Structure formats: structure tokens, C-alpha cells
N, C-alpha and C positions, 0 to 999 in steps of 0.2 A: 465558614469552614476553615479549620486550623490544620496546618501541616504538623503531623505527629509521627516522626520517623520510626518510633518504637512500635507503631502499629504493624510495620512490615515484618517483624519477627514474632508477632503474636498470632499463632496458628488459629486460635479461635476467632480472632477478628478477621483474618483472611478468609475464613470459611463463611462466617456469618455476614461479612460485608460484601460478599460476592454471590448473592443468591442465584443470579443468572448463570453462574459458572463460566465467566469470561476467562479466568485463568485455565480452566480445563479446556476451553475451546482453543486457546493459544497453544496449549500443550499437545493438541491433536493435529497440529500443522503437518507433521511428518505423515501421519495417517491420511491426511487430505491429499498430499502429493501422490501417494500410491493409489488412493481411490480415484482421484481425478484422472490419472493416467489410464487405469483399467476401464473406467467408464467411457472415456473418450475412444479407446480402441474398440470397445464393445458397440459403441454407437456408430462406428464406421467413419470416424473423422478422417482417417487416412485415405478415404475415397476421394478427397479433394484433389489428390494428385491426378486423378482421371479427368478432372475438369480443365486441367491446364493452369498455368500460372496466370493470375489475374493482373489487371493493370495496376491495381492498388488494393490495399486491405484497410477497411474502415471498421473500427470497433465502436459500437454504440452501447452506452450504458451510463449509469449514474452512481455516484457515491462509491460504496465498497465494491460494486460490480465494475465500475468504470476503471478502477485502478488496475484491473486485469489487462486492459488494453495498453496502459502505460508500461506495465511490467513486460508485456510482449514486445513492445518497441525497444525497451532497454535491453532485453535479451538478444534480439535480432541485431541491434547495434547500427552504427552509421553505415556499415557496408551493405546493408540490405538493398537489393536491386530494384526496389519499387517503393512508392510512398506508403507509409504505414501511420495511421493517425487514429486518435480517439475522439469521438464526438459525444459531448455531454449536452444533448439538446433534443427537442422534439423532431427537429428537421435535419436531414442530411444536406451536405453541401450541394450546390446546384450541379456540379460537374460529375457527381457520382452516378454511374449508369450500369448498363448491362455488362460492361467489361470488368467490373469491380466486384470484389468479395466483401460483403458486409457480414460482420460477426456481431450478433446481438447477445448481450450478456445481462441477465437479470436474475439475481439469486431467488427471488420470489416468483419470477416469471410473470409478474403483474405490474412492473414499473411503467407508469404512464408514458414517460418520455421514450423509453426503449421500445415499447409496443408501437408507438407512433412512428419512430424512425424505421423499425423493422417492416411495418406495413408499407411505408414509402419505398423501402428497398425492393419489396416484392412487386409493387406497382411499376417500378422502373425496370424490372427484369434483372436485377442484380442476383448474383449467386449469394445464397444465404446459409450461414451456419449460426445456430442459436444454442445458447447454454443457459439452463435454468432448472427450476423445480419441475418434477414430473406432474402431469395432469394440469398444467397451468395454461393461461391464455397464450403465452408465448409458444408453448409446445403445439397448441392447436393451430396457430398461425403458421408455424414451421411445417407441420405435417400437411396442411392444405396446400402449401407452396412446394411440396416435394423437396424440402430442404433437409439438411442433416441437423438433427437435434440431439444434444447431449443432456440427458436428464440426471442432473447431479443430486445426490442425497443430502442437500443442505439442511441445516437446522440452526436456529438462533439468528443472530444479527448477520446481515450480509458481510460486514467487515470481518466477521469471525470465520468466514468461509473463503477467504481470499485465494488460498492455494487450490481449493476445490474448483474455483471458477477460472483460475489462471492456467492451470496445467493443460486443460483441453485446447487452449489457444496455442500453447507451445507445441503440442502434438500436431495441430493443424499447420503451424508454420514449418515444422520439420518435414511434413509430408509435401509441402510446396518448395522445399529446398531453401528456405529462408534462414534456417539455423540448424545446428547439429543437436539432436536430442534423441536419446534412445533409453531403453530400460535401465542401463547402467547409470546414465546421468540422473534419472529420476530417483534411483535408489541412493545415489550419492547426495542429492539435495535433501532427501528425507533424512539421511544421516546427519547432515549439517543441522537441520532443525531439531533432531533428537538430541544432539549434543547441547544445543542452546537450552532445550527444555530441561535437560539434566542440570545444567549449571544455574538455571534461573528458577528451579523448583521452589515452591513456597517454603519447604523445610530448610532450605539453604539460607544461612544467615547473611545479613546485609553486607558484611565486610568481605565476603567471598562470592556474593551473588551479583553478577554484572547487571541484571535487570533492576534489582533493588538499588544498586549503586547509581545507575543512570537516573532513576527516578529521584533519588535524593539530590543529585546535582541539578536536576531540572526544577525541583520544588522551590517556590518563592522567587522565581525568576521569570522573565519574559523571553522564551527561547527564540533565537533567530537561527533557523535550521537551514544550512546551505549544503548543497551537493557539489562536488568537484568534478563530476562527470555526468553525462545523461543518466547512467545507471544509478549513481549515488543520489542524483536529484530525485529520481522516482522514489527511492527509499526515504529520502528526506520529506517528500510530499506525503508519503504514507505515514511517516511519524507525526507530522503536523496534524493530519486528519485524525489519527488515532488519539493524539492528545486532546483534540476537540471533542471527539465522540466518547472516548472511554473516560477521560479525566474531566471532561467539560472545561478544558483549560485552553487559553489562547496560545497561539504560536504563529510566528512569521516564517514563511518559506521563501527560499531563494536558491538560485543556481549560479555558480561561477561560469563564465566571467561576468555575466549580467549584474549580479548583486554588487559587484565592485563599482558599478556605474550609478548606483543609487542607494541601496540599503546600507552600505558601509558608512554613510554619513550619519546614520543613527548613533554611531559610536561617539559622536560629539554632542549628543542631545541629552535631554533631562533624565532619560532612563539609564544612561551609561555610568555616570560616576556615583559612587557611594558617599553618603553623608555620614561620616563616623560620629557626628555630634547629634544626629537625629534621635528623638525620643523613642521612636519605633523604627525598626529596620524597614526600608522601602524595597519593593520589588525592583530588580535591576535586570538589564539585558544579560543574556548568556549566549555566546556564539557556540552553536553545535555544528561542527564541521564533519560531514560525512565524506570520506575520501575513498577513492577507488584506485586499483592498480592501472587502470586504463585512463590516465589523465593526460591531457595535452600538456606538453612541457611548459608552455606559457601559463596555463591554468595552475599547474603545480607551483609556479613562482608566485602567482597571485594568492593561492591558498596560504602559503607560508607568510607572505607579506600581510595578508588580512589578519591572520592570527596574531602577528606581532603588533599590528596597529590596535587591535582589540585589547591585548594585554597591556599595552602602554597607556591605555585609557581606563584601566581597572575593570575592563569587561572580562569576566572569566570565560575560558574556552574549554570546551569538551570536544575531543576528536575521536571519531569512530572510524575504524579502517575495515573495509570489506576484505573478506578472506575467501580463498578458493580460486580455481583456475577458470572454470566455465562461468560465463556471466550469470547464469541462473543460480549457481552456488554462491557467488558473491552477493547477489541480490538477497538471497535467503539469509545470509549471515547478518545483513543489516536490518532487514525487515523483521526477522525473528526476534532480535534483541529489542527493537523499538516497540514491538507489540507487547512484550513483557513489561518494559519500562512504563509505557502509558497506562497499563493496567495497575501496576504497583503505585504509580503516582495517584491514581484515583483512590486506591485503598488507603494510602497514607493520608489523604485528605478526608477520609470517611465518606467517600462518594461511591455509590454503586456504579460500576463501570458499564453495565449492560444497557439500561434504559436510555432512550434518546427522546425524552418527553417533548422537547421543543419541536423536533421533526414531526412527531405524531400530531402535535397540536397544529402545526402548519398545514399538514395534509388534511386535517379535519376542517380547517377554516376554508381552504380553497375548494373543498368538495361540497360546501354548502351552497 
């Protein structure tokens, strides 16, 4: 596969190279926010307030569904008055019990690990909220347990429905007093995503299109994606996963300050320095720094120093800054751009961004 940046401004290629419609799915993010909010309200998610505040909130899910739990934690922030964690496993932690709220998220409603953890939650007497496709095994489980179920109208790949799956969790958190979120906020977040969709639209040429520009910077590099706050780290993890699934492209994820205690040393390794005398250009590291307005002062210093160290060693640096006041707005500004960039990176390499053949093959093998 060869990187050909001119493909990004070839409208015929963008259409024919994306038969699954991943660009259209990303463009629908704003609509997902509105639909997710409406569906959550109609499902009665706000009734959680009647149950009282739980001891903890445990989100269980996998892949593109599990990121909803990470996004929930990022929006609630460090000031949240109870533990909030995401479990990517068949099993819940041993301490989870009747005093806790378990939120099971599965785009298909059929994810093996999520169904296993949700069944365990019911058996332990946990309060249960579930989000997934209508008519699915997850819905049957939730209905039998008299739990609240949000039947989201998802289509396509789970990762392409991230806002549809995440917004009901934000509505739930707001009903429990864990964050501030109302109709005006969701409309504002939808506006952020609509603005990104306009600037990153396929007909917008590369030199003014931030999604295509970021894809071009990432191409032919090994991205080390770091977040400078918990919120930026979630967006960074999302970008790394999107590069994996959409572009079938490797990426290294890290979060400051931890990355400065290990990953920074890679700037002294074989992928860091360019050999200008090489016959063919080699792939080199690129530091992709996602920054947030809510940085710890010491982390801000580390971010600046890390970028200087990278540049001193000829490692190119891309910095993406979150925009907006509310954490959900800032998260949307980073996630929206990253979703476009990963899709354009795939198309620039001539890769269909939708299929995940290796995942399908893996599921087939373990089902035998």
C-alpha cells in the first residue's frame, strides 16, 4: 500500500474507496448526539435519580462501545464524588455488588464479554442500565432484570456510533448529579461536530481541510499519541484505535505525565532520527500531542519540554488543542477531528476504512 496524498482531493476515489460510507458515518456525529439524547430521555434514563446515588459506576463494554465509558469518565472529571471505571472483560471486579450501578454498552447488543458481565451484574443484584440495539440479547437480559434499556438505532460499525452510545451515559450521569448536562449542552456539542464536518468535508481541499491535513502529517510515520489531561488522553486513545481500525495503521498511545517516564526514551531510538542518505525514506516517529485547557501546571511544563526534546531529535511534532468550555465540547473537538483524519489516512493509502477483517476472522476462529 502506497501513500498517495492526491487521492484525498479526488472526489471519485473518496466515493469509490469508501463503499461502506465511513465518511458519511463520521459526518453524522452531530445527528447521533441529538438522537442519543432523545432516545435516552424516551427510555427513561433520568429515572436513575429515583434509585439514589450508587457507590460506584462501572461501565462494561468492548472496543468501540467501551470508549463510551472512557468518555463518560473524562466528562465527569476528577471531581466526580464516586469511583467511575470501564471494564473490558467477561468479569466484573470482585467488589462490585448491589450498591453499584453497572452500565452495559454493546452496539450490537450481542457482544460476548458485555453479555457475560451484565449477567454477572444481575446475579449480584447491581442496578443495571444497558445501551444497545433493539431486539438484541442485551435488551432481553435488561428487560428480564427490570433494568433500564436504551435501544439506540445504531448502524454500521460500533466505532462509527460512538456518540449514539456515549450520550445516554452522559444523560445518566447528569441525572445522578455527576456532571452538568442539559438540552443546551447537547445542542452545543452537536454544533461543534457540525462545524468539524463542514471544515473536513470531502469537497474541501487538503490545504484548508484539517482532517486531510492531519492525515497527511500522520502518513509514513509511527504516531506516538499523547494526551496532556485525562480528557485529552481519552481522545488520544480514541485516535489510536481509529487509526488501527479505519486505516489499519499502527499507533502508540500514552498519557502525560506517565509517558515521560518511559515512552519519551523512544526519541533516542532507531525510529527517531532520519537518515537523509537512505535510498528510500524510512518511517519515523511523530509525536502527536493532544492538549486540553484543564492541564495540571506541572503537566503543562512536561508537555512543552517533551515537544522540545522531540524536535531536538528530529522527531516532528503535531499539536492538537481542545476547544470549548464544557468537557464534552472539548472532547468532541478532538474526537471529531481524529475520526476524520483516520478515515482520510485510510483513503490516502487506498484502504477501505470500514471492514475489520482480522476481527471477523478472530471471532470465527474462537467460535469453532
